C-alpha positions in Angstrom: 40.1 65.0 2.3 40.6 61.5 2.1 36.8 60.9 1.9 36.7 63.1 -1.1 39.5 61.4 -2.9 37.8 57.8 -2.4 34.5 59.4 -3.9 36.8 60.7 -6.7 38.2 57.7 -7.3 35.0 55.4 -6.9 33.3 57.8 -9.5 36.0 57.5 -12.2 36.1 53.3 -11.6 32.1 53.4 -12.2 32.1 55.4 -15.3 34.5 53.0 -16.6 32.4 50.2 -15.8 29.4 52.0 -17.3 31.3 52.7 -20.5 32.5 48.6 -20.4 29.2 47.2 -19.9 26.7 46.4 -23.0 23.8 48.5 -23.1 21.4 46.1 -24.6 22.5 42.8 -22.5 24.2 44.5 -19.3 21.8 47.7 -19.1 21.3 47.5 -15.3 25.3 48.1 -14.9 25.2 50.8 -17.4 22.5 52.4 -15.8 23.5 51.5 -12.2 27.3 52.4 -12.7 26.5 55.7 -14.7 24.3 57.1 -12.1 26.3 56.5 -9.1 29.6 58.1 -10.9 28.0 61.3 -10.9 26.5 60.7 -7.7 29.9 59.9 -5.8 31.3 63.2 -8.1 28.6 64.9 -6.2 29.7 63.7 -3.0 33.2 64.4 -3.3 32.1 67.9 -3.5 29.9 67.8 -0.3 32.9 65.8 1.5 35.0 69.0 0.5 32.5 71.1 2.5 32.3 68.7 5.3 29.0 67.5 4.2 27.6 64.3 3.8 24.3 62.6 2.8 22.8 59.2 4.0 20.3 59.0 1.7 18.9 60.2 -1.6 16.6 62.6 0.1 19.7 63.9 1.7 21.4 64.1 -1.5 18.6 65.9 -3.3 18.3 68.4 -0.5 22.2 69.0 -0.9 21.6 69.6 -4.6 18.8 71.9 -4.0 19.9 74.0 -1.2 23.8 74.0 -2.1 25.3 72.2 -5.0 22.8 73.6 -7.5 24.2 77.5 -7.2 27.6 75.6 -8.3 26.6 73.3 -10.8 23.2 74.9 -12.3 20.0 74.3 -12.3 20.0 72.5 -15.5 22.3 69.8 -13.9 20.2 69.6 -11.1 17.3 68.7 -13.5 18.9 66.3 -15.4 20.3 64.6 -12.2 16.8 64.5 -10.7 15.7 63.1 -13.9 18.3 60.5 -13.8 17.6 59.4 -10.3 14.0 58.8 -11.3 14.7 56.8 -14.8 17.2 54.5 -12.8 14.8 53.8 -10.1 11.8 52.9 -13.0 14.3 50.8 -14.7 16.1 49.2 -11.8 13.2 48.6 -9.3 10.3 49.3 -11.7 8.6 47.0 -14.4 10.2 49.1 -17.0 12.8 47.8 -19.4 14.5 50.4 -21.3 15.2 50.2 -25.1 19.0 50.4 -25.9 18.6 53.9 -27.2 17.2 55.1 -24.0 20.2 53.4 -22.1 22.8 55.0 -24.5 21.2 58.3 -24.0 21.4 57.8 -20.0 25.0 57.0 -20.2 26.1 60.1 -22.7 24.1 62.3 -19.9 25.9 61.1 -16.9 29.3 61.0 -19.1 28.5 64.8 -19.6 27.3 65.4 -16.1 30.5 63.6 -14.7 32.4 66.0 -17.0 30.7 68.8 -15.4 31.1 68.1 -12.1 34.9 66.7 -12.2 35.4 70.4 -13.7 33.6 72.1 -10.5 36.1 70.0 -8.5 38.7 71.1 -10.4 38.0 74.7 -10.5 37.5 74.3 -6.9 41.2 72.9 -6.6 42.6 75.3 -8.5 40.8 78.4 -6.7 41.8 77.0 -3.0 45.2 75.8 -4.1 44.3 72.3 -2.2 44.7 69.2 -4.0 41.4 67.0 -4.3 43.8 63.8 -4.6 44.7 64.1 -1.4 
């Protein structure tokens, strides 16, 4: 379960970085770190089931075919929105307003907490520590 632990630790560090960044002056950090915090917790769930994604397409397939049952369709919809928002502002010609970045961060924080609760529920049900 080492990979699971690494994903979980990385996700926590990324969320801290997102929260510490200035959403006006450092919005690329806020957006990227917040998105990847959620992504790496999803990867922790995948690691627990011996699955791994190499591309964002793989990650979406895993979300669609496996994780949406556990995380919920509303989560899957928010995650997909977050993926395209991130791509639009990081790689596209779009510059988000401060309120958009702040809302994106809040949404990622909620999604992070949701995925973490699923990990912890699994841990309790299976009697196995996700921390190694």
